[in-house]
C-alpha positions in Angstrom: -87.8 -26.8 45.7 -84.9 -29.2 45.6 -81.7 -27.6 44.1 -78.6 -29.3 42.6 -76.4 -28.0 45.4 -73.6 -30.5 46.1 -70.3 -30.3 47.9 -67.5 -29.0 45.7 -63.8 -29.5 46.2 -62.0 -26.3 45.1 -58.9 -28.2 44.0 -61.0 -30.2 41.5 -63.2 -27.4 40.2 -61.7 -25.2 37.5 -61.7 -27.1 34.2 -58.7 -25.1 33.1 -56.7 -25.6 30.0 -53.0 -25.2 30.9 -50.6 -25.4 33.8 -51.5 -26.1 37.4 -52.5 -23.8 40.1 -50.2 -22.9 43.0 -50.8 -25.0 46.1 -53.7 -23.6 48.3 -53.4 -23.4 52.1 -56.3 -24.9 54.0 -58.9 -22.2 54.3 -62.3 -22.6 55.8 -65.3 -20.7 54.5 -66.8 -19.1 57.6 -68.9 -16.1 56.4 -72.6 -16.8 56.9 -74.8 -16.8 53.8 -78.4 -15.6 54.4 -81.2 -14.5 52.2 -80.6 -10.9 53.5 -76.9 -10.8 52.5 -77.0 -13.0 49.4 -76.7 -10.0 47.1 -73.6 -8.7 49.0 -72.0 -12.2 49.0 -72.7 -12.5 45.2 -71.2 -9.1 44.6 -68.0 -9.9 46.6 -67.6 -13.2 44.7 -68.0 -11.5 41.3 -65.7 -8.6 42.2 -62.9 -10.8 43.4 -62.9 -13.3 40.6 -64.9 -12.5 37.4 -64.0 -8.7 37.5 -60.3 -9.5 38.0 -60.0 -11.7 35.0 -62.0 -9.2 32.9 -59.7 -6.3 33.9 -56.6 -8.5 33.3 -58.0 -9.2 29.8 -58.0 -5.4 29.1 -54.4 -5.1 30.1 -53.2 -8.2 28.3 -54.8 -7.2 25.0 -52.0 -4.7 24.5 -49.2 -7.4 24.6 -49.9 -8.3 21.0 -50.6 -4.8 19.6 -48.2 -4.5 16.7 -46.8 -0.9 16.3 -46.8 0.6 12.9 -43.0 0.8 12.9 -41.6 -1.8 15.4 -37.9 -1.3 16.4 -35.3 -3.2 14.4 -31.7 -4.1 15.1 -30.0 -5.6 18.1 -30.0 -2.8 20.6 -32.6 -2.4 23.3 -35.4 -0.1 22.3 -38.4 1.5 24.1 -41.6 2.2 22.2 -44.8 4.0 23.5 -48.2 3.9 21.9 -51.4 5.6 23.0 -54.8 4.0 22.6 -58.2 5.7 23.1 -60.6 3.8 25.3 -63.9 2.7 23.6 -65.9 5.0 25.9 -63.2 7.6 26.8 -59.9 7.9 28.4 -56.5 6.5 27.2 -54.1 3.7 27.7 -50.4 4.4 27.2 -48.7 1.2 26.2 -44.9 1.2 26.8 -42.9 -1.7 25.4 -39.3 -2.2 26.4 -37.9 -4.4 23.6 -34.9 -5.7 25.5 -33.2 -7.2 22.4 -34.4 -4.8 19.8 -35.8 -7.5 17.6 -39.1 -5.8 17.0 -41.2 -8.7 18.4 -42.4 -9.6 21.9 -39.7 -11.9 23.2 -38.3 -13.3 26.4 -36.9 -10.5 28.7 -39.1 -7.7 27.3 -41.3 -5.7 29.7 -44.6 -4.0 29.1 -46.3 -1.2 31.0 -49.9 -0.1 30.6 -50.7 3.3 32.1 -54.5 3.9 32.2 -55.9 7.4 32.4 -59.7 7.3 33.0 -59.8 4.4 30.4 -63.5 3.4 30.0 -64.5 0.0 28.6 -67.1 -1.5 31.0 -64.8 -0.4 33.8 -63.0 2.9 34.3 -59.3 2.3 34.9 -56.7 4.7 36.2 -53.3 3.5 37.2 -50.6 1.0 36.1 -50.5 -2.6 34.9 -47.0 -4.0 34.4 -45.8 -7.2 32.8 -42.3 -8.5 33.6 -40.5 -11.8 34.0 -41.7 -12.3 30.4 -41.1 -15.6 28.6 -42.3 -15.9 25.0 -42.8 -19.0 22.9 -43.6 -18.5 19.2 -44.3 -15.2 17.4 -47.3 -13.2 19.0 -47.3 -10.8 16.0 -47.3 -13.2 13.1 -47.5 -16.7 14.5 -50.6 -19.0 14.3 -49.9 -20.3 17.8 -47.8 -18.6 20.6 -47.6 -18.3 24.3 -46.6 -15.4 26.7 -45.9 -16.1 30.3 -45.3 -13.2 32.7 -45.8 -11.7 36.1 -48.7 -9.3 36.0 -48.5 -6.4 38.5 -51.4 -4.2 39.4 -49.9 -1.0 40.8 -52.4 1.4 42.5 -54.9 0.6 39.8 -58.1 2.4 40.5 -61.1 0.4 39.2 -64.6 2.0 39.0 -67.7 0.2 38.0 -71.3 1.2 38.6 -70.1 4.2 40.8 -68.1 1.8 43.1 -64.4 2.4 43.2 -61.6 0.1 44.6 -57.8 0.2 44.4 -56.0 -2.9 43.4 -52.4 -3.8 44.4 -50.7 -7.1 43.9 -49.2 -9.5 41.4 -50.2 -12.7 39.7 -48.7 -15.3 37.3 -50.2 -14.6 33.9 -50.3 -16.8 30.8 -51.6 -15.5 27.5 -51.8 -18.2 24.8 -53.1 -18.6 21.3 -54.0 -22.1 20.2 -55.6 -23.2 16.9 -59.1 -23.3 18.5 -58.9 -20.9 21.4 -57.1 -17.9 23.0 -56.4 -18.3 26.7 -55.8 -16.0 29.6 -54.9 -17.7 32.8 -54.2 -16.1 36.1 -52.6 -18.1 39.0 -52.2 -16.3 42.3 -49.1 -17.3 44.4 -49.7 -14.5 46.9 -52.8 -12.8 48.4 -54.3 -10.1 46.2 -56.0 -7.0 47.6 -59.0 -5.4 45.9 -60.1 -2.6 48.2 -61.5 -4.3 51.3 -61.6 -7.8 49.7 -58.7 -10.2 49.6 -58.4 -13.0 47.1 -56.2 -15.7 48.7 -53.1 -17.2 47.3 -54.0 -20.4 45.3 -56.8 -18.9 43.3 -57.0 -19.5 39.6 -59.0 -17.5 37.1 -59.3 -18.2 33.4 -61.0 -16.6 30.4 -60.9 -18.4 27.1 -62.1 -17.1 23.7 -63.3 -19.5 21.0 -63.0 -17.8 17.5 -64.9 -20.6 15.7 -68.2 -19.3 17.2 -67.1 -15.9 18.7 -67.9 -17.1 22.3 -65.9 -17.0 25.6 -65.9 -19.0 28.8 -64.8 -17.9 32.3 -63.6 -20.4 34.9 -62.8 -19.4 38.5 -61.8 -21.0 41.8 -60.7 -19.1 44.8 -61.2 -18.1 48.4 -62.3 -14.5 49.2 -62.2 -12.7 52.5 -65.1 -10.3 52.9 -64.9 -8.1 56.0 -68.5 -6.9 55.3 -69.7 -10.5 55.9 -67.2 -11.2 58.7 -65.3 -14.0 57.1 -64.4 -15.9 54.0 -66.2 -17.5 51.0 -65.3 -20.3 48.6 -66.0 -19.3 45.0 -66.0 -21.5 42.0 -67.7 -22.0 38.6 -69.7 -25.2 38.7 -70.4 -24.6 35.0 -68.3 -22.0 33.0 -69.7 -18.6 32.7 -70.1 -18.3 28.9 -71.3 -15.7 26.4 -70.2 -13.7 23.4 -66.6 -12.7 23.5 -67.4 -9.2 22.4 -69.8 -8.6 25.3 -68.9 -8.1 28.9 -71.5 -10.2 30.7 -72.0 -14.0 30.4 -75.4 -15.4 29.4 -75.0 -18.9 30.8 -73.2 -20.9 33.5 -73.2 -21.1 37.3 -71.0 -19.4 39.8 -71.2 -21.1 43.2 -70.4 -19.4 46.5 -70.1 -21.4 49.8 -70.0 -19.9 53.3 -70.0 -21.2 56.8 -72.7 -23.5 58.3 -73.1 -25.2 54.9 -74.7 -22.0 53.4 -74.4 -21.8 49.7 -75.7 -19.7 46.8 -75.5 -19.9 43.1 -75.4 -17.0 40.6 -77.0 -18.1 37.4 -77.0 -15.8 34.3 -80.4 -15.5 32.7 -79.2 -13.3 29.8 -76.6 -10.6 29.2 -78.3 -8.2 31.6 -79.9 -10.4 34.3 -79.0 -13.1 36.8 -80.8 -15.2 39.4 -79.4 -15.8 42.8 -80.5 -19.2 44.3 -80.0 -19.2 48.1 -79.7 -22.3 50.3 -78.8 -20.7 53.6 -78.7 -23.9 55.7 -77.3 -26.2 53.1 -80.1 -28.7 53.1 -80.5 -28.7 49.4 -83.8 -26.9 49.5 -83.9 -23.4 48.0 -84.7 -20.7 50.6 -85.0 -17.9 48.1 -84.6 -17.0 44.5 -83.5 -13.4 44.1 -83.6 -11.7 40.7 -80.8 -9.2 40.1 -79.0 -7.4 37.3 -75.4 -7.9 36.3 -75.0 -4.2 36.9 -75.7 -4.8 40.6 -72.8 -7.2 40.8 
């Protein structure tokens, strides 16, 4: 069966909505992709890209949580709120309102301390937003923009009984437009997720579209996978899309390229299942089609 596998330039891939990605050093995909390791390669690609933007989405949601009694005045103030996780655990949201104006503004900092927070992932550890620049009013404005540096500090992430520890920082933009709410992550340094490394230059984005309650995930990046003995190029050929309220996409294509022209595509079938199309020698002919569940990735 002939597949629509085609060479892809990472620099041209992510149909992102704002800003430009940091420059990417020349990296060569050299991990072999085979029918036997296709599931492991797919899992590494999802772990280092799709999972990262999903977890960042959880942390960023608290930036616009309006406290019942926000601080007022001109003096710096610190406010802490505790939120229960949808399926257990807690998140302690600490807002350092640097100018005491009672609204998120430039110079503020935000810290989220997760204690066994459960919402598709179980999170324990710290997420910190600093170097904050705010345009507009995130509490009451129709449109607004928050730019910050997002730090993951010994954040322990557990999903499907697999646990990794995340450390690193990323440039983060959270923006509300008239037709979409954006979350953009731009990596200007390498990011460690347990054994995996997402290289500097990666860009991940998750957009929500309130008009029809859908979302789209766009990714491009280079992931080093010790289990496979090298690196993989990962990118969305078509955005991973689905309902904003649900974790898993139902449509789109995530493409993973390795050495010796090997390539695979992860294609959602529905909210629970995917198909992994494998072209191990890059000749455009499918060598295997592997059914899998999102839970395996």
